[in-house]
Structure formats: C-alpha cells, structure tokens
C-alpha positions, 0 to 999 in steps of 0.5 A: 561762529560760536557754534564753529568755535565748540566743534572739534575734529577727530583726533587720533590720539591712541598711543603709538606702537614701538615703531611710532605708529598707531593701533588700529586693531578692535579690542573685544570690548569694541565688537558686537557683544564684546564685553560678554565674550571678553568675560568667557575669554577671561574665565578660560585663561583663568582656568588654564592658570595654575591654582594659588596656594589656599585657593579653592580647586576649580571644577574638572571638566568632563572626560571621555567614555572608557573603552569598556563603556564604549564596548558595552554601549556598541553591544547594547546598540548592536543587540537592539539592531540584531533584535530588530533584524531578527524580528524582520526576518521572522516576521518575513517568513511567518508571512510565507505562512498561512495566517495563524488565525486560519492555521489548522492541523491538516487531517491525517490521509485515512487508513484503510484496514482490509480484513480477512473473513475472520476478522484477521488483518490482511493489510493496510492501504492508503497513504499511511499504512496503519490506523490512528492510535491513541495514547491510551491504547499504547503501552506507556513505555512506547510514548516514553520511548520517543520522549527519552531518545527524541526530546527528554525535555518535552514536558518542560519547554514551550516548543523550543528548547534553548538548552537543547540547542545549546547542548547540541551545538556543544556536541557538534562543536566538540564532536562528542555523542555524534551529530545532534539536532536540536529539534523538539518533538513539537518542531519535528511535528510541525515539519512533518504537518506543514513543511517539506523535508529540506534543511535550510535556515528558512524552514528552521524559522518556520518550524519554530514559529509553527511549533509555538503555535502548536504549543499554544493550541494543543496539550503536551499529550495531543502533540505527542499523540499527533506525533506518533500518528504522523512521523514517518518509519520508512517502508511506506509506514506513516505512524506508530501503528503502521510501522509495528504492523510492518516491522513486527506484524503486530499492532502497536497496542501490543509491542514489547518494550525492546520492539518500542525502543527499535521504533523510537530509535528508527525515526532518526533515520528510517532508511538507515536503521530499518531492522529488516535491512540493518539489524545491528544498527537497529540494535545498537540504536535500541540500546541507547533508547532503552539506556536513556529510558532507564536514565530518566526513570522511565523504566526499572532496572528489571525491565531495562535488563529484560529488554537489553537481554531480549532484543526485538526480532523483525518479522520475515515475510512468509511466502510470496506476499500474494495477499497483496494481490487480493488487496489490490483487487479490493482497492480496485473495486472499493470506490464503487461502494464507499466514494470518498473516504475522509476517515479510517475504514475497515473493509471486511472481505471474503478472503479465507486466510487459510485458502489464500495461503494455501493457493499461494503455497501450492502455485509457488511450489509448482513453479519452483519445482517444475517451472525451470523444466517446463520453461513456465514462469508465471501462474494465477489462481482463483478460488470463490464460493459458488455465489461469487464470494472470492476465497482466494486470489493469487495474481502472481509468482511473487508480489514484491517482484511483480505487482501486476495482478494476472488473475484480474487483469491478464487476458490470456487465451483459455484454450479448451477451457472455453469448450463448456460454452459451446457445449452449453449452447448445444444442450440449449439447443437439444443436444444431449450427452449421449448423442454421437458425433463423428471425430474426424478431420475437419476443414472450414475455408482452409482451417483444418483444426486437429485434435491434440494427438493428431488422431481421430476415434470416429463415432464418440458421444458428446460426454466423452468428446468433451472429457477427452477435450476433442477439438473436432467435435467441439469445432462441429458443434460450434459451427452447427449452433453458431459462434455468435450463440456460443459468444452470447452464452459466455457472455451470459454467464459472465465473461465480460471480455471481448469475444470474436465470434468465428469458427475458432472460438470453440478452441478458446481463442478469444482472451479471458482473465482467470477471474471471469472465467472462474466466475463463469464456471460458478454458474455451473456450481450453484445450479444455474445462477449467474454471478459477479465476483465479489470480495467486499462484504461490509465497510465500517469506520473505526467507531462501528459506523456501517458505511456499506454492507452487501445485500444478501441478493446483491450482484446476481445475474439471475438464472442463466442456465436451465436446471436441466441444461445444468444437470447435463452440463455437470454430468459431462464435466464430471465425466472429465474426472472420471475418464477424462483429462482431469481423472488425476485430479479427482478427490476420494468421495467428492463429486467434482466437475471441470475442464482442462484448457491448453493453447495449440502452441503451449502459451497458455494452460488452464484448469478449472474445476469445481464442487458444489461448495468451491470453484477454482481455476489455475493459469500457467504461462509466461508474461512475454508470451514464450512457449512452455515446454508442453505444459497442458491443463492436464499436467502442471495447472491439474496438479496445482488445482489438486493440491489446493483442493485437498487442503480446501476440502479437508475436514469437509463434508461432500457437497452434491453437484446440482443435477448430478444425482438425476443420472445413470447409476452406471457412471463412475463417481470420482474416487471410486476407481479408473476404468482400465481402458482409459488408463492413458487417457488424458489431455493431449493422450492418445488411447481411447477405445471405440465407443459402442453404439449400442450402450450410447443408445442405452445411456441416452434412454436411461438419461431422459428417464432419470432427467425427466422422471419417464 
C-alpha cells in the first residue's frame, strides 16, 4: 500500500550515554510551561556568575531588617497593644462607675450649728462637724496652704499631673523626701466624693477618671472649695470649718497663718498629725507647709518669719464638756420641729452660756472634792426659766467619759422631793399650811415608815412637817387624799414617767428624771401654769430663712394650780429655807422655795429649788445604784444648788415668789437670820421643838385673813 510505505515507526535515536544507554530524562523545555521555567533558572544562574570586567553591575537583592529596626518595630507593636490593653482596663473600670452623663457631686451632709441664747456657738452636730464655707470667706493664705503642700501645680494640670506622678515615683525610688503620693487635689476630691479609701489599682484608675470629669465640669476654684469642705481632718471633723472649730475653737474665717499651715499639713495623716495629740509632729509638718508657701511666693518673707516664730497652739477643752449634754438634748427634740434636713442650719437655743458653765463647774467641783469621801460618782443639773426654757443642762460628770445624759434619761427615785405633790393634793382638798397633824408611828398593812432620825415630834403643822421632811405626816396625807389623786397631781404638773399609786408614793418611790421634776416645780415658780420644757427657740438656714420659730404661747399646759393653792405651797416650801432642810441654801435678800430629797437607802439625793425667775435641780448618786455614804439632799446637793444660785442671781434684782406676799409678817424671810430654836434642824437632823398649839391657831386665822382679804 502506498500509504503504508510512507508510514514511519517510532525510532529512539536519542544520543546514547557513556554507558551506551539512551537518556529518557525530560528536559525543562519538555515540561508544561517549560520554556518560561528555563528562562527563570537561567537568570538565576547568571546572577550567580561573577561579573565580567567592564560589564554593568546587577541589581542587589533585598536584605533583612537590622536588630535596631526590629527592636523599634517590636516597641511600636507592643505600645499599640499596651494602649489597647490600658484602654480596655480603663473602659472596664469606667463601666463600674455610674454613667458619666448621670454623675453628680453628692450633697454634703448638712451641718447643724447649735447656738446659745446669745448667738455664740455651743457646738456643731451632723456628720461633718462644721458648716460649708466659701473661698471668699477664708483668708487667702488658707487655701494657698493646701495648694502649696498638696498640689503645687493645681492650677496648671488637667486633673492628673504626670509631672507630679513622675516626681513622686522618683523620690520613692531614691528614698528622698519621704514616701510621696502623686494624687492631685482633684483626685483626692474625687476619692472623697465618690470612692472608698482602699488603696488598689482599680480605685486609682477610677479616681483618675473621676478627676478628669471634675476638671471638665467645675472650675479650679470650685474644685478647691469643694475640697476644703469635704476633706477629713480627724476627730470627726469634715471640712476646714469643722477642723478650725475642733482644734482652735474658732471659725476657719479667723485662723492665723500658722494655724492654717497646721490644718493644711494635717490632711496627709489626720490621726498621726492631730495637733492636740501630736503637737511636735503637727508643728514640724506646718513648718514644711510654710516653707513651701514661701518658696512659691504665696507669702512674704516677713509673714514666713512670723508664722515660724509663733507656732499655732490648739485649744484645750475647758471643764467637762457638759455643753454637749445640752446639744444632745437639742438633737433629741430637733426632729419634732424641722423634720428632714438637707441644708446647713443654725439652731438657736435657750441655753445661757454663763449658767451652763456655772452648773458644770459647781457640780464637777463638788464631786471632785467630796465624791470619794461620800462614795458618790455622778450627778445631773437642770436649770430653767419658770416658763420652761432650759438655761443649763448637765447630764454627767464628764461628757468624754460618758455620754449618757442623766439629766434627761436617768430615772431615779426622787425621795422627799416628791412630797410637794402630796401636799398640793391635800391643799386642793381643803388642807392649809397651819393645820396640825400628829408626827407619830405609822403602820399600813405591815409597812412601818419612819422619819429620817427615827424620832417623832407629836403635833406639827403641815408647814413645819414639809419644811422638816417628816415621812410620817407625808404618808398619812397621801393615804388620806388617795395615792391615785397624788399621782394625777404629779402628772398634771408635768411628770411623764410611770407612777405607782401606792402608799410609798409619798416618799418618792416612783422614778423620775431630773428634767421632768424640775419642770414640774416650774409651775410653783410661775404662779400655777404647767410647762413643757423647751430648749429650741428658732431654727434658720444659713441664708436667714426661718424654718421654725417658737410661738410665744407654745408648749404651755395651761393653768394646773389654783393661785390660792400656789400661794400656800410656796409659803410652805419657802419655810424649808427658813427653818427646814434647805436653810443653809438661802441667799440674802432673795425669797426662795424648794425641797430636799433623799431615798431611805442613800442611793439618791436631790435638791430642787426656785426663785421667781429661775428653777434649778440637782441629783447626785451612782450609775450602778451603789449606796452613797449618807449623802442627803440637805448636804452635797444643797451645796451645789446654793453655789450655782449665787452665780446665777448675782447682779440680779430679787423677784418675789408668786403668792408669798399674801402671808404672815411673822415668818422670817430667807437671809434675814435663822431662828435659834432650829439651829440643828435639817434634812435628817433631829432637833425640833414641839410646836405651840395656840400659835398654830393664830397663824391659821392670820393666813385666811391675808389670803382672802378677810
């Protein structure tokens, strides 16, 4: 076949290898894309060949980064990740705070300034201990002292001070200048306003966030003013006003430069640098403050020299701090008049500073002088005007040692000081001061009350029986008029404590407080009007807005004693000062009335007395009920009362007792001398002459003639 002749069979005519075998390997050109791959390989081989002389240099291939470059690159990456991490941490802790758009500076707890009747400050109460002050009110060097020692770049930074932080870190590392903190005043304020005092990284982050917020929303002066009114100074004082009152007894508006330096230095460590506890530490810190102020040009060299040469001296508490008992009483009743308080207020009281100081002094002096000898450790004192306005109130021997207010809260048996209520009940039922009763043994269902001296005097007038505090007559009267009626009489006059209407009521076995007993006696002093004791006269805000003002007619119980009965009771209780248990308490020229009181086991001793312008009462005893060594109303309490009244009535004109002028001319007036027959009479004394019946009849007739104009 023609086609067959042209057909060729495959021939393997490739060159043979040295071994005489054929090469079956594929060349690059034989592979898919072989030509392009061959060219690339050829190019690589050319690059590896050395350059021939005169030929162009080939392009050098890229080299790897240097070590420094790699380090910089790693630093940038690390920095970016650090920023992201820090941002995440900040965002997390920021999420734990209230939403920024809802954040507000919390209100400062209101201060309650308690003022005496002359406008002087008694004390501050509330959580802060002092009122809010503005920068304009303060001497310029006071806020500057805080800036100088706590944050000298305060007016330059944005709430966080990187330079300050770096400086503090350097000093801490090098141990130069003591341990330093990097917090700005703004950060400290943020901590005080919003955070706890714990020292943790999370709290510092939140503090910084809040500091930025404060700087954005308040001016520097506003931040500084907030700081000065919120920072803690120790001893319960929050704010510079409270601190100035606490340590220097004056307003922050009047502190000296050296005092301002102490206050500014104090915030670093209030417990360690308190000037009343560590005067040397406070002085050294104040010197650093003054030096910093001088360095910054806040004060002149002359001011610096003066301040360093005249270091501040903290005030020392005078006496036992009894004014705090009066302040406690004010706080106890304040809610009844003003309710919830959300701003600083001033409470004007009826407390007389002079009488308050006198009451404290005479009570404490008596206990210090004779307390150990007579085994009596505590006392209480109340003085008030006849309308119930409290002039002095002492609730114990030392307020710092015991805050229990014995004047308002301690219920004790009044002993014979309760007897006027028995006699008043009898007078209201027709008995008269000149009526005669038998002082003789008494027995009621196995109970046999006795007189203090365990002696009996036979027939005595009611006047003399009350003056000498005879138990037998009082018990007989009580049973004749009825214990329930006596209890009602006491309650009508203002006794609010529970009363047990029984036979022993006449001897004062139902417990009362000093405040209610004195207020009950006020009805005798004012002519028969019952009173509710009061201590607050007015309450105002600091801008002068009146929140409460006591009405002239407020608090009265109305007439509780008929004028004729008041006259008889005052005449009988006046007789106590003439010949009875209170005769040693009389003050020349002053008509006085009152009653001593002693429990039969000597646990409690009382003296309650009054003039036409002042009622005062004393209680002495022991908190644990321990027996005294024969303390009676006629000895220690009478001395306290007398010493107080001498001070209170000095330079005052004598005021008549209601109804006393309507009685006999033959009754001695206190201060005109003492009947020698009664030289040994007194609370528990035994000497007492037998009364003359004929004279009693004459007295009774004369009494009715003068009382009713017959």
